[in-house]
N, C-alpha and C positions, 0 to 999 in steps of 0.2 A: 280468956283461957279455954272456956268450953269450946267456943268456935274454932279455936287452933287444934285442939285435940279431935273434934268431929272432922275437921278438914284432913288432918292427917290419917284419921282411921279410913276415911273415904278414899283418899289417894292410895294408901297401902292395899285396900281391898281391890281397886282398879288394877294396880300393877300386879298384884297375886293373880288375878284373873287372865291377865296378859300374858303372864309369863307360863301358865298352866296350859294355854292354847296351843294346840300343834300347828306348826306353820306348813303350809301346803308346799312351799318352796324349798323345803328343807332337802338337801341331797344326801341320799342314801348310799353309802359305800358299799359296792358290791365285793364280794371276796375276789381276789386274783388267782386264776389257776395257772401256777407256774408250770412250764413244762420244759424248762432249760436244764442243763446238768446240775446235779447236786454235789458233785465232786469233780474237781479238775486235778491232775496230777500230771508232773512234768518228768521227762526222762525215764519212763517205766521200762521196767524189764521184768517180766512174769515168767516164771519157770513152771512148767506143769510136770509132774513125775507120776510114775506108775511102778509100784515095787521097788521104790527106791532108786529107780533109774529115770533120767531126764528123757522125756518124750517129745516136749514142744517148748520152744522159747520164743516169747513175744516181745518185740522191742518196738518203742514209740516215742517220739518227742512229746507228745501231748495226748492223754486219755481224758475223756469226758464221760463220767458214769451218770446215768439216768434213773430215777426212781423206779422204773420197770425192770431195771436190771440190764438194759440195753447199754451200749458202749459206742462211743464215736472216736475216731482217730483222725482228726482233721488236718494233721500234719504229717500224714504217712503211718504207715505201719509194716512191720516185718515179721512173718512167721516162720520159724524154722524147724523142721522135723528131724528127729534123731533117729538113728537105728536102735535095734534092740538092746545093743550094749549101752546105750545113753551117751555115748561119747562121739560118734562119728555122725556127720550131718548128711542126710540122705537128700533133703529137698527144702527149698525156700519159695516163699510167696511174698512178694513185696508189691506195694501200691502207694500213690500220694495220697490217697484218702482211703480210710476204711470205716466199716460199721459192723458191730456185732449185734445180732438179735437173739436175746437169751430163750425166748419161746420156741425158736427154731433151731438154736445152736447153729447159727448161720453166719459166716463172715461174708460181707460184700467187700470187695476191693476195686477202686476205680484210679484211672490216670496212671498211664504208663505201668500196667500190671506185668510183673515178670514171675514166671514160674520155672525154677530150676532144678532138674535132677542132677547132683552134683557127682554121683558114681557113673552114669550114663553120658555125662557131658551133653545133656539135651535142655533146651529150654523153650518156653512158649511166652510170647509177647503178645499183649491185647489190651485194650482200654477198659475192660470190666471182667471180672472174674468172681466166682462164688466159690466158697469152701465150707462144706457140710460136715460138721463135726460128726453128726450121728451116723452118716454114711460113709465117712471118710474118703469123700470124694470131692474133685475140683470139677467145675464145669463153667460153660459161658451160655448166654442166651443163644438160641440157634441163629439169630441174625448176626451176631457179633464176629468181626473179622479178627482172625488169628494167625500167628506166624509160628511155626516150630521149627528150630533149628537142631539138627543133630550133628555128629562128627562128619558125616557123609552126605547129609542133603538138607534142603529148606523146604519145608511144606507150608502152603498157605491155604486157608480156607475160612468157612463160617461155621461158627459152633463147635464145641469141644466138650467132651467128658473124658474124665481121668481117674485114676486111683489117687489117693493121698500122696503117695511118694513119686507121682508122675513117671512112673516105670511102665505104666501101660495107658494109652490113651487112644480116642478115637475121634477124628475130625468128622463132624457131621456132613458138610458139603465141602470137599475138596476143590480148589481152584487152580492149584499149581503145584508142581513138584520140580526142584531144581537140585540136579546132582553136583555134589561138590568135588567128587573124585575126579570128573572129567573137566573141571574148570581149567581156563588156560592158566599157564604159568606166567610168571612174570619175566619178561625178555624184551628184546628190542622189536619194535612193531616191524611188520614187513614192508617193504618198499611199495608204493602205490603202483598198479600197473598202468602202462602206457600205451 
């Protein structure tokens, strides 16, 4: 009986020492730094008011919010600007993709971007544009192709700066002006000369 208890005590001590020894093959889990969205919201309608009057309306099918305060609009976004009474639409900006950077108060829109001033019936088409909330301005990079259509002409060029309601704009490098007033009217084509 003494021999069995001595053997059991020895075996227990060996197991205890083996259990306390740190394995060098042990995998240490590293913390994962998640950089994805913290919140996803579908069918967003955000209204921004000032002095109880609607100023800006944002619509998007999907908004992704990040810990930094930035937001993504991977399925497109539409910003609508209202006039002083808060009832009449002055301007809209739409894009197939959007991003808002909180620290810059800057919207980036990409993919079939359209800026439309409703009262003046003028619009701008491009592939990328920026809306700076702090400066209340819309602009593109200097090399970005743009097209502005008014009731009387079509202007093409590269680069654009404009005020928030798109009532005043400047094309940085104009490349063409096409007058719509002198456009040919629809009618029978002249017979070819012989």
